[in-house]
N, C-alpha and C positions, 0 to 999 in steps of 0.2 A: 560489485556493489557491497557495501558494508552496512548492515543494519545495526543501529545504535541501541541495543537492548539494555545497556548499562550506561546511561547518559553521563553520569558523573565521571566514570573512568574512561570512557571512549571519546569524550569531547575534545580532549587535548592530545590524543595519540593519532598517529598516521599509520595506516596499514600499507606496507610496501611489499609487492610480490614481483619477483624478477625485475626489480628496478623501477617498477611503475607504481605510483600511488593509487590506491583503490578509493574511489569516490564514495562518500557517505550519501545515502539517499533516504528519503522519508518513506518511500514505498516502491515496490517493484511488482511486475507481473511474472509469475512463474507457473507453468503448466496451466494457464488460463485462470489462475486465482491471483487476485491482487493482495499482496501481503504488505501491511504497513509496519512501521517501527514500534507500534504498541500492540501488535497482533490482534487488531480489531477488524471487524468485517465491514465497517462503514463504507469505505471506498469501493469494495467489491460489490456490495448491495446496490450502491448508487450507480455503479457502472452497468450492472445487469438491468436495473430499472430503466436507465437511459436507453439501452439497446432495445428493451421490450417496448418502450414508449415510441421508438421510431417505427415499429411495426404496428402496434396497437396504441394509437394516441390517447385513448380514453382509459387506459389501464390504471387502476388506482395506485397511489403512492404507498410504499410500505409504511406501517405504523412507526411513530417516533421511537417506540421501545426497541425496535430492531436496529435503529441507526445510532 
C-alpha cells in the first residue's frame, strides 16, 4: 500500500517492488489504527464509534470537533 502524502508528485508515479505495482490507497488499518492519506483520525473515530454502537446502541456520537 502506498500512501499519497505528496499528492502533486506521487499522483503520476508508480511504485514497483519486485516487479509488482504497489496499489495507492486512501486509508489502511495498521496495528488496529486506521491511517488515512491525510493523517486524520476521522475514519478511526467513526470506526470505533460504530463498534461501540453495536454493543451500546444509545452511546452518544462524538462531537463534530473531533471528526
